[in-house]
PDB file of N, CA, C and O in Angstrom, chain B, residues numbered from 101:
ATOM      1  N   MET B 101      -6.814   6.272  81.322  1.00  0.00           N
ATOM      2  CA  MET B 101      -8.057   5.651  81.720  1.00  0.00           C
ATOM      3  C   MET B 101      -8.887   5.352  80.476  1.00  0.00           C
ATOM      4  O   MET B 101      -9.149   6.241  79.667  1.00  0.00           O
ATOM      5  N   THR B 102      -9.288   4.127  80.333  1.00  0.00           N
ATOM      6  CA  THR B 102     -10.074   3.747  79.166  1.00  0.00           C
ATOM      7  C   THR B 102     -11.553   4.028  79.383  1.00  0.00           C
ATOM      8  O   THR B 102     -12.094   3.853  80.475  1.00  0.00           O
ATOM      9  N   ASN B 103     -12.168   4.458  78.329  1.00  0.00           N
ATOM     10  CA  ASN B 103     -13.603   4.730  78.389  1.00  0.00           C
ATOM     11  C   ASN B 103     -14.345   3.426  78.123  1.00  0.00           C
ATOM     12  O   ASN B 103     -14.191   2.829  77.058  1.00  0.00           O
ATOM     13  N   PHE B 104     -15.145   2.983  79.081  1.00  0.00           N
ATOM     14  CA  PHE B 104     -15.845   1.724  78.922  1.00  0.00           C
ATOM     15  C   PHE B 104     -17.115   1.866  78.087  1.00  0.00           C
ATOM     16  O   PHE B 104     -17.704   0.857  77.699  1.00  0.00           O
ATOM     17  N   LEU B 105     -17.544   3.077  77.806  1.00  0.00           N
ATOM     18  CA  LEU B 105     -18.694   3.288  76.942  1.00  0.00           C
ATOM     19  C   LEU B 105     -18.208   3.471  75.506  1.00  0.00           C
ATOM     20  O   LEU B 105     -17.202   4.138  75.262  1.00  0.00           O
ATOM     21  N   ALA B 106     -18.910   2.889  74.589  1.00  0.00           N
ATOM     22  CA  ALA B 106     -18.469   2.940  73.196  1.00  0.00           C
ATOM     23  C   ALA B 106     -18.472   4.367  72.647  1.00  0.00           C
ATOM     24  O   ALA B 106     -17.561   4.748  71.912  1.00  0.00           O
ATOM     25  N   PHE B 107     -19.473   5.147  72.992  1.00  0.00           N
ATOM     26  CA  PHE B 107     -19.585   6.483  72.432  1.00  0.00           C
ATOM     27  C   PHE B 107     -19.414   7.577  73.469  1.00  0.00           C
ATOM     28  O   PHE B 107     -19.404   8.753  73.105  1.00  0.00           O
ATOM     29  N   GLY B 108     -19.283   7.254  74.698  1.00  0.00           N
ATOM     30  CA  GLY B 108     -19.175   8.256  75.748  1.00  0.00           C
ATOM     31  C   GLY B 108     -20.548   8.767  76.156  1.00  0.00           C
ATOM     32  O   GLY B 108     -21.564   8.355  75.597  1.00  0.00           O
ATOM     33  N   LEU B 109     -20.573   9.655  77.120  1.00  0.00           N
ATOM     34  CA  LEU B 109     -21.826  10.220  77.597  1.00  0.00           C
ATOM     35  C   LEU B 109     -22.240  11.403  76.733  1.00  0.00           C
ATOM     36  O   LEU B 109     -21.386  12.127  76.222  1.00  0.00           O
ATOM     37  N   PRO B 110     -23.553  11.606  76.564  1.00  0.00           N
ATOM     38  CA  PRO B 110     -24.004  12.757  75.778  1.00  0.00           C
ATOM     39  C   PRO B 110     -23.654  14.074  76.482  1.00  0.00           C
ATOM     40  O   PRO B 110     -23.703  14.172  77.708  1.00  0.00           O
ATOM     41  N   VAL B 111     -23.309  15.059  75.695  1.00  0.00           N
ATOM     42  CA  VAL B 111     -22.976  16.376  76.235  1.00  0.00           C
ATOM     43  C   VAL B 111     -23.703  17.455  75.436  1.00  0.00           C
ATOM     44  O   VAL B 111     -24.056  17.261  74.273  1.00  0.00           O
ATOM     45  N   GLY B 112     -23.915  18.592  76.087  1.00  0.00           N
ATOM     46  CA  GLY B 112     -24.447  19.791  75.440  1.00  0.00           C
ATOM     47  C   GLY B 112     -25.626  19.584  74.514  1.00  0.00           C
ATOM     48  O   GLY B 112     -26.719  19.216  74.945  1.00  0.00           O
ATOM     49  N   GLY B 113     -25.388  19.825  73.238  1.00  0.00           N
ATOM     50  CA  GLY B 113     -26.441  19.765  72.227  1.00  0.00           C
ATOM     51  C   GLY B 113     -27.060  18.390  72.073  1.00  0.00           C
ATOM     52  O   GLY B 113     -28.219  18.265  71.677  1.00  0.00           O
ATOM     53  N   GLU B 114     -26.292  17.361  72.386  1.00  0.00           N
ATOM     54  CA  GLU B 114     -26.825  16.006  72.282  1.00  0.00           C
ATOM     55  C   GLU B 114     -28.003  15.799  73.234  1.00  0.00           C
ATOM     56  O   GLU B 114     -28.960  15.101  72.899  1.00  0.00           O
ATOM     57  N   TRP B 115     -27.932  16.408  74.425  1.00  0.00           N
ATOM     58  CA  TRP B 115     -29.049  16.305  75.370  1.00  0.00           C
ATOM     59  C   TRP B 115     -30.286  16.995  74.823  1.00  0.00           C
ATOM     60  O   TRP B 115     -31.404  16.522  75.027  1.00  0.00           O
ATOM     61  N   LEU B 116     -30.096  18.108  74.129  1.00  0.00           N
ATOM     62  CA  LEU B 116     -31.231  18.816  73.535  1.00  0.00           C
ATOM     63  C   LEU B 116     -31.911  17.968  72.469  1.00  0.00           C
ATOM     64  O   LEU B 116     -33.137  17.941  72.370  1.00  0.00           O
ATOM     65  N   ILE B 117     -31.104  17.279  71.676  1.00  0.00           N
ATOM     66  CA  ILE B 117     -31.660  16.397  70.648  1.00  0.00           C
ATOM     67  C   ILE B 117     -32.432  15.252  71.295  1.00  0.00           C
ATOM     68  O   ILE B 117     -33.528  14.906  70.853  1.00  0.00           O
ATOM     69  N   ILE B 118     -31.858  14.668  72.340  1.00  0.00           N
ATOM     70  CA  ILE B 118     -32.531  13.575  73.050  1.00  0.00           C
ATOM     71  C   ILE B 118     -33.845  14.077  73.641  1.00  0.00           C
ATOM     72  O   ILE B 118     -34.869  13.402  73.534  1.00  0.00           O
ATOM     73  N   LEU B 119     -33.826  15.254  74.262  1.00  0.00           N
ATOM     74  CA  LEU B 119     -35.038  15.840  74.845  1.00  0.00           C
ATOM     75  C   LEU B 119     -36.097  16.082  73.774  1.00  0.00           C
ATOM     76  O   LEU B 119     -37.276  15.806  73.997  1.00  0.00           O
ATOM     77  N   ALA B 120     -35.693  16.592  72.624  1.00  0.00           N
ATOM     78  CA  ALA B 120     -36.641  16.839  71.534  1.00  0.00           C
ATOM     79  C   ALA B 120     -37.273  15.531  71.058  1.00  0.00           C
ATOM     80  O   ALA B 120     -38.475  15.484  70.796  1.00  0.00           O
ATOM     81  N   ILE B 121     -36.484  14.486  70.945  1.00  0.00           N
ATOM     82  CA  ILE B 121     -37.015  13.180  70.512  1.00  0.00           C
ATOM     83  C   ILE B 121     -38.010  12.643  71.536  1.00  0.00           C
ATOM     84  O   ILE B 121     -39.053  12.106  71.164  1.00  0.00           O
ATOM     85  N   VAL B 122     -37.695  12.783  72.824  1.00  0.00           N
ATOM     86  CA  VAL B 122     -38.601  12.310  73.877  1.00  0.00           C
ATOM     87  C   VAL B 122     -39.915  13.080  73.817  1.00  0.00           C
ATOM     88  O   VAL B 122     -40.986  12.486  73.947  1.00  0.00           O
ATOM     89  N   ILE B 123     -39.847  14.380  73.622  1.00  0.00           N
ATOM     90  CA  ILE B 123     -41.073  15.188  73.539  1.00  0.00           C
ATOM     91  C   ILE B 123     -41.892  14.792  72.323  1.00  0.00           C
ATOM     92  O   ILE B 123     -43.119  14.735  72.392  1.00  0.00           O
ATOM     93  N   ILE B 124     -41.232  14.522  71.224  1.00  0.00           N
ATOM     94  CA  ILE B 124     -41.951  14.105  70.016  1.00  0.00           C
ATOM     95  C   ILE B 124     -42.622  12.752  70.224  1.00  0.00           C
ATOM     96  O   ILE B 124     -43.770  12.557  69.826  1.00  0.00           O
ATOM     97  N   LEU B 125     -41.906  11.820  70.846  1.00  0.00           N
ATOM     98  CA  LEU B 125     -42.447  10.475  71.038  1.00  0.00           C
ATOM     99  C   LEU B 125     -43.588  10.434  72.051  1.00  0.00           C
ATOM    100  O   LEU B 125     -44.609   9.792  71.803  1.00  0.00           O
ATOM    101  N   PHE B 126     -43.430  11.103  73.175  1.00  0.00           N
ATOM    102  CA  PHE B 126     -44.403  10.990  74.255  1.00  0.00           C
ATOM    103  C   PHE B 126     -45.362  12.170  74.356  1.00  0.00           C
ATOM    104  O   PHE B 126     -46.432  12.042  74.952  1.00  0.00           O
ATOM    105  N   GLY B 127     -45.008  13.282  73.802  1.00  0.00           N
ATOM    106  CA  GLY B 127     -45.847  14.463  73.917  1.00  0.00           C
ATOM    107  C   GLY B 127     -45.581  15.182  75.231  1.00  0.00           C
ATOM    108  O   GLY B 127     -45.242  14.553  76.233  1.00  0.00           O
ATOM    109  N   ALA B 128     -45.733  16.479  75.220  1.00  0.00           N
ATOM    110  CA  ALA B 128     -45.401  17.297  76.398  1.00  0.00           C
ATOM    111  C   ALA B 128     -46.353  17.029  77.562  1.00  0.00           C
ATOM    112  O   ALA B 128     -45.988  17.263  78.714  1.00  0.00           O
ATOM    113  N   THR B 129     -47.562  16.544  77.288  1.00  0.00           N
ATOM    114  CA  THR B 129     -48.513  16.316  78.367  1.00  0.00           C
ATOM    115  C   THR B 129     -48.249  15.018  79.117  1.00  0.00           C
ATOM    116  O   THR B 129     -48.597  14.913  80.293  1.00  0.00           O
ATOM    117  N   LYS B 130     -47.645  14.030  78.469  1.00  0.00           N
ATOM    118  CA  LYS B 130     -47.412  12.741  79.130  1.00  0.00           C
ATOM    119  C   LYS B 130     -46.111  12.701  79.912  1.00  0.00           C
ATOM    120  O   LYS B 130     -45.960  11.849  80.788  1.00  0.00           O
ATOM    121  N   ILE B 131     -45.184  13.571  79.636  1.00  0.00           N
ATOM    122  CA  ILE B 131     -43.884  13.542  80.318  1.00  0.00           C
ATOM    123  C   ILE B 131     -44.021  13.739  81.822  1.00  0.00           C
ATOM    124  O   ILE B 131     -43.388  12.993  82.570  1.00  0.00           O
ATOM    125  N   PRO B 132     -44.812  14.701  82.318  1.00  0.00           N
ATOM    126  CA  PRO B 132     -44.965  14.811  83.785  1.00  0.00           C
ATOM    127  C   PRO B 132     -45.569  13.549  84.409  1.00  0.00           C
ATOM    128  O   PRO B 132     -45.177  13.149  85.506  1.00  0.00           O
ATOM    129  N   ALA B 133     -46.508  12.931  83.719  1.00  0.00           N
ATOM    130  CA  ALA B 133     -47.108  11.697  84.241  1.00  0.00           C
ATOM    131  C   ALA B 133     -46.072  10.572  84.287  1.00  0.00           C
ATOM    132  O   ALA B 133     -46.042   9.793  85.239  1.00  0.00           O
ATOM    133  N   LEU B 134     -45.236  10.488  83.276  1.00  0.00           N
ATOM    134  CA  LEU B 134     -44.176   9.479  83.260  1.00  0.00           C
ATOM    135  C   LEU B 134     -43.186   9.720  84.396  1.00  0.00           C
ATOM    136  O   LEU B 134     -42.760   8.780  85.067  1.00  0.00           O
ATOM    137  N   ALA B 135     -42.825  10.982  84.606  1.00  0.00           N
ATOM    138  CA  ALA B 135     -41.892  11.314  85.687  1.00  0.00           C
ATOM    139  C   ALA B 135     -42.499  10.992  87.046  1.00  0.00           C
ATOM    140  O   ALA B 135     -41.807  10.496  87.935  1.00  0.00           O
ATOM    141  N   LYS B 136     -43.784  11.271  87.210  1.00  0.00           N
ATOM    142  CA  LYS B 136     -44.469  10.974  88.466  1.00  0.00           C
ATOM    143  C   LYS B 136     -44.501   9.472  88.711  1.00  0.00           C
ATOM    144  O   LYS B 136     -44.258   9.018  89.829  1.00  0.00           O
ATOM    145  N   SER B 137     -44.799   8.704  87.676  1.00  0.00           N
ATOM    146  CA  SER B 137     -44.822   7.247  87.802  1.00  0.00           C
ATOM    147  C   SER B 137     -43.446   6.703  88.146  1.00  0.00           C
ATOM    148  O   SER B 137     -43.316   5.794  88.966  1.00  0.00           O
ATOM    149  N   MET B 138     -42.428   7.258  87.522  1.00  0.00           N
ATOM    150  CA  MET B 138     -41.060   6.816  87.803  1.00  0.00           C
ATOM    151  C   MET B 138     -40.689   7.138  89.250  1.00  0.00           C
ATOM    152  O   MET B 138     -40.064   6.323  89.929  1.00  0.00           O
ATOM    153  N   GLY B 139     -41.067   8.308  89.714  1.00  0.00           N
ATOM    154  CA  GLY B 139     -40.782   8.690  91.098  1.00  0.00           C
ATOM    155  C   GLY B 139     -41.466   7.764  92.088  1.00  0.00           C
ATOM    156  O   GLY B 139     -40.863   7.365  93.084  1.00  0.00           O
ATOM    157  N   LYS B 140     -42.728   7.418  91.821  1.00  0.00           N
ATOM    158  CA  LYS B 140     -43.447   6.490  92.700  1.00  0.00           C
ATOM    159  C   LYS B 140     -42.778   5.118  92.694  1.00  0.00           C
ATOM    160  O   LYS B 140     -42.651   4.474  93.735  1.00  0.00           O
ATOM    161  N   SER B 141     -42.354   4.680  91.511  1.00  0.00           N
ATOM    162  CA  SER B 141     -41.701   3.375  91.406  1.00  0.00           C
ATOM    163  C   SER B 141     -40.411   3.339  92.206  1.00  0.00           C
ATOM    164  O   SER B 141     -40.139   2.362  92.903  1.00  0.00           O
ATOM    165  N   ILE B 142     -39.626   4.382  92.113  1.00  0.00           N
ATOM    166  CA  ILE B 142     -38.367   4.452  92.855  1.00  0.00           C
ATOM    167  C   ILE B 142     -38.649   4.473  94.357  1.00  0.00           C
ATOM    168  O   ILE B 142     -37.955   3.816  95.133  1.00  0.00           O
ATOM    169  N   LYS B 143     -39.665   5.226  94.760  1.00  0.00           N
ATOM    170  CA  LYS B 143     -40.024   5.304  96.182  1.00  0.00           C
ATOM    171  C   LYS B 143     -40.437   3.927  96.705  1.00  0.00           C
ATOM    172  O   LYS B 143     -40.014   3.529  97.790  1.00  0.00           O
ATOM    173  N   GLU B 144     -41.254   3.200  95.952  1.00  0.00           N
ATOM    174  CA  GLU B 144     -41.689   1.866  96.362  1.00  0.00           C
ATOM    175  C   GLU B 144     -40.518   0.899  96.407  1.00  0.00           C
ATOM    176  O   GLU B 144     -40.445   0.056  97.301  1.00  0.00           O
ATOM    177  N   PHE B 145     -39.603   1.012  95.453  1.00  0.00           N
ATOM    178  CA  PHE B 145     -38.426   0.145  95.436  1.00  0.00           C
ATOM    179  C   PHE B 145     -37.579   0.375  96.679  1.00  0.00           C
ATOM    180  O   PHE B 145     -37.160  -0.580  97.332  1.00  0.00           O
ATOM    181  N   LYS B 146     -37.325   1.643  97.011  1.00  0.00           N
ATOM    182  CA  LYS B 146     -36.540   1.961  98.204  1.00  0.00           C
ATOM    183  C   LYS B 146     -37.225   1.463  99.464  1.00  0.00           C
ATOM    184  O   LYS B 146     -36.571   0.963 100.379  1.00  0.00           O
ATOM    185  N   LYS B 147     -38.555   1.602  99.509  1.00  0.00           N
ATOM    186  CA  LYS B 147     -39.326   1.118 100.658  1.00  0.00           C
ATOM    187  C   LYS B 147     -39.175  -0.399 100.798  1.00  0.00           C
ATOM    188  O   LYS B 147     -38.989  -0.909 101.903  1.00  0.00           O
ATOM    189  N   GLY B 148     -39.255  -1.108  99.687  1.00  0.00           N
ATOM    190  CA  GLY B 148     -39.096  -2.557  99.707  1.00  0.00           C
ATOM    191  C   GLY B 148     -37.708  -2.979 100.152  1.00  0.00           C
ATOM    192  O   GLY B 148     -37.566  -3.931 100.919  1.00  0.00           O
ATOM    193  N   VAL B 149     -36.688  -2.286  99.684  1.00  0.00           N
ATOM    194  CA  VAL B 149     -35.315  -2.597 100.091  1.00  0.00           C
ATOM    195  C   VAL B 149     -35.146  -2.353 101.585  1.00  0.00           C
ATOM    196  O   VAL B 149     -34.516  -3.152 102.278  1.00  0.00           O
ATOM    197  N   LYS B 150     -35.700  -1.265 102.080  1.00  0.00           N
ATOM    198  CA  LYS B 150     -35.596  -0.940 103.503  1.00  0.00           C
ATOM    199  C   LYS B 150     -36.296  -2.001 104.348  1.00  0.00           C
ATOM    200  O   LYS B 150     -35.760  -2.435 105.367  1.00  0.00           O
ATOM    201  N   GLU B 151     -37.483  -2.417 103.931  1.00  0.00           N
ATOM    202  CA  GLU B 151     -38.214  -3.453 104.667  1.00  0.00           C
ATOM    203  C   GLU B 151     -37.446  -4.773 104.656  1.00  0.00           C
ATOM    204  O   GLU B 151     -37.404  -5.479 105.664  1.00  0.00           O
ATOM    205  N   ASP B 152     -36.845  -5.101 103.523  1.00  0.00           N
ATOM    206  CA  ASP B 152     -36.067  -6.331 103.415  1.00  0.00           C
ATOM    207  C   ASP B 152     -34.864  -6.283 104.345  1.00  0.00           C
ATOM    208  O   ASP B 152     -34.544  -7.273 105.001  1.00  0.00           O
ATOM    209  N   ASP B 153     -34.192  -5.128 104.403  1.00  0.00           N
ATOM    210  CA  ASP B 153     -33.054  -4.974 105.308  1.00  0.00           C
ATOM    211  C   ASP B 153     -33.486  -5.135 106.758  1.00  0.00           C
ATOM    212  O   ASP B 153     -32.792  -5.773 107.550  1.00  0.00           O
ATOM    213  N   GLU B 154     -34.639  -4.553 107.110  1.00  0.00           N
ATOM    214  CA  GLU B 154     -35.140  -4.667 108.478  1.00  0.00           C
ATOM    215  C   GLU B 154     -35.485  -6.120 108.801  1.00  0.00           C
ATOM    216  O   GLU B 154     -35.222  -6.587 109.910  1.00  0.00           O
ATOM    217  N   ASP B 155     -36.069  -6.836 107.845  1.00  0.00           N
ATOM    218  CA  ASP B 155     -36.393  -8.249 108.051  1.00  0.00           C
ATOM    219  C   ASP B 155     -35.125  -9.068 108.262  1.00  0.00           C
ATOM    220  O   ASP B 155     -35.073  -9.932 109.138  1.00  0.00           O
ATOM    221  N   ASN B 156     -34.109  -8.791 107.457  1.00  0.00           N
ATOM    222  CA  ASN B 156     -32.843  -9.527 107.589  1.00  0.00           C
ATOM    223  C   ASN B 156     -32.187  -9.252 108.941  1.00  0.00           C
ATOM    224  O   ASN B 156     -31.636 -10.159 109.565  1.00  0.00           O
ATOM    225  N   LYS B 157     -32.248  -8.002 109.389  1.00  0.00           N
ATOM    226  CA  LYS B 157     -31.662  -7.658 110.681  1.00  0.00           C
ATOM    227  C   LYS B 157     -32.390  -8.376 111.809  1.00  0.00           C
ATOM    228  O   LYS B 157     -31.756  -8.882 112.735  1.00  0.00           O
ATOM    229  N   SER B 158     -33.722  -8.424 111.737  1.00  0.00           N
ATOM    230  CA  SER B 158     -34.472  -9.093 112.802  1.00  0.00           C
ATOM    231  C   SER B 158     -34.208 -10.597 112.794  1.00  0.00           C
ATOM    232  O   SER B 158     -34.155 -11.215 113.857  1.00  0.00           O
ATOM    233  N   GLU B 159     -34.040 -11.196 111.613  1.00  0.00           N
ATOM    234  CA  GLU B 159     -33.710 -12.617 111.531  1.00  0.00           C
ATOM    235  C   GLU B 159     -32.323 -12.876 112.107  1.00  0.00           C
ATOM    236  O   GLU B 159     -32.117 -13.850 112.831  1.00  0.00           O
ATOM    237  N   ASP B 160     -31.371 -11.998 111.784  1.00  0.00           N
ATOM    238  CA  ASP B 160     -30.006 -12.147 112.312  1.00  0.00           C
ATOM    239  C   ASP B 160     -29.998 -12.026 113.832  1.00  0.00           C
ATOM    240  O   ASP B 160     -29.279 -12.754 114.518  1.00  0.00           O
ATOM    241  N   THR B 161     -30.803 -11.102 114.351  1.00  0.00           N
ATOM    242  CA  THR B 161     -30.886 -10.915 115.802  1.00  0.00           C
ATOM    243  C   THR B 161     -31.450 -12.167 116.463  1.00  0.00           C
ATOM    244  O   THR B 161     -30.943 -12.603 117.496  1.00  0.00           O
ATOM    245  N   LYS B 162     -32.489 -12.748 115.879  1.00  0.00           N
ATOM    246  CA  LYS B 162     -33.086 -13.963 116.426  1.00  0.00           C
ATOM    247  C   LYS B 162     -32.084 -15.116 116.418  1.00  0.00           C
ATOM    248  O   LYS B 162     -31.982 -15.861 117.392  1.00  0.00           O
ATOM    249  N   LYS B 163     -31.349 -15.259 115.323  1.00  0.00           N
ATOM    250  CA  LYS B 163     -30.354 -16.334 115.224  1.00  0.00           C
ATOM    251  C   LYS B 163     -29.260 -16.148 116.268  1.00  0.00           C
ATOM    252  O   LYS B 163     -28.818 -17.115 116.888  1.00  0.00           O
ATOM    253  N   THR B 164     -28.823 -14.903 116.462  1.00  0.00           N
ATOM    254  CA  THR B 164     -27.787 -14.614 117.450  1.00  0.00           C
ATOM    255  C   THR B 164     -28.277 -14.946 118.854  1.00  0.00           C
ATOM    256  O   THR B 164     -27.541 -15.526 119.653  1.00  0.00           O
ATOM    257  N   GLU B 165     -29.521 -14.576 119.152  1.00  0.00           N
ATOM    258  CA  GLU B 165     -30.083 -14.864 120.475  1.00  0.00           C
ATOM    259  C   GLU B 165     -30.223 -16.369 120.691  1.00  0.00           C
ATOM    260  O   GLU B 165     -29.980 -16.855 121.796  1.00  0.00           O
ATOM    261  N   GLU B 166     -30.610 -17.117 119.653  1.00  0.00           N
ATOM    262  CA  GLU B 166     -30.741 -18.569 119.766  1.00  0.00           C
ATOM    263  C   GLU B 166     -29.380 -19.219 120.022  1.00  0.00           C
ATOM    264  O   GLU B 166     -29.272 -20.155 120.815  1.00  0.00           O
ATOM    265  N   LYS B 167     -28.347 -18.719 119.350  1.00  0.00           N
ATOM    266  CA  LYS B 167     -27.001 -19.266 119.547  1.00  0.00           C
ATOM    267  C   LYS B 167     -26.529 -19.000 120.975  1.00  0.00           C
ATOM    268  O   LYS B 167     -25.909 -19.864 121.595  1.00  0.00           O
ATOM    269  N   LYS B 168     -26.821 -17.808 121.496  1.00  0.00           N
ATOM    270  CA  LYS B 168     -26.428 -17.477 122.860  1.00  0.00           C
ATOM    271  C   LYS B 168     -27.127 -18.403 123.854  1.00  0.00           C
ATOM    272  O   LYS B 168     -26.509 -18.871 124.811  1.00  0.00           O
ATOM    273  N   GLU B 169     -28.422 -18.668 123.625  1.00  0.00           N
ATOM    274  CA  GLU B 169     -29.178 -19.555 124.516  1.00  0.00           C
ATOM    275  C   GLU B 169     -28.651 -20.982 124.431  1.00  0.00           C
ATOM    276  O   GLU B 169     -28.599 -21.671 125.450  1.00  0.00           O
ATOM    277  N   ASP B 170     -28.259 -21.447 123.241  1.00  0.00           N
ATOM    278  CA  ASP B 170     -27.725 -22.785 123.065  1.00  0.00           C
ATOM    279  C   ASP B 170     -26.386 -22.951 123.776  1.00  0.00           C
ATOM    280  O   ASP B 170     -26.085 -24.014 124.319  1.00  0.00           O
ATOM    281  N   ASN B 171     -25.592 -21.891 123.764  1.00  0.00           N
ATOM    282  CA  ASN B 171     -24.268 -21.946 124.388  1.00  0.00           C
ATOM    283  C   ASN B 171     -24.345 -21.916 125.915  1.00  0.00           C
ATOM    284  O   ASN B 171     -23.403 -22.339 126.585  1.00  0.00           O
ATOM    285  N   GLN B 172     -25.422 -21.436 126.459  1.00  0.00           N
ATOM    286  CA  GLN B 172     -25.525 -21.333 127.924  1.00  0.00           C
ATOM    287  C   GLN B 172     -25.965 -22.606 128.494  1.00  0.00           C
ATOM    288  O   GLN B 172     -26.111 -22.719 129.711  1.00  0.00           O
TER     289      GLN B 172
END
């Protein structure tokens, strides 16, 4: 199986280095706020996808009902 990533996924100590860099760049006080914002964004995205799916289903239902009425 070929690895499609050039360097592979970070493991062990590499995650610690990445975490240290993030803390240095953003500061320990801003990380919870960033995580909260990301969580809200994901929640809104999922809500939008769900609403879009519901809209598509209702449109499909209307089209199906119209076809049935046309055939009768």
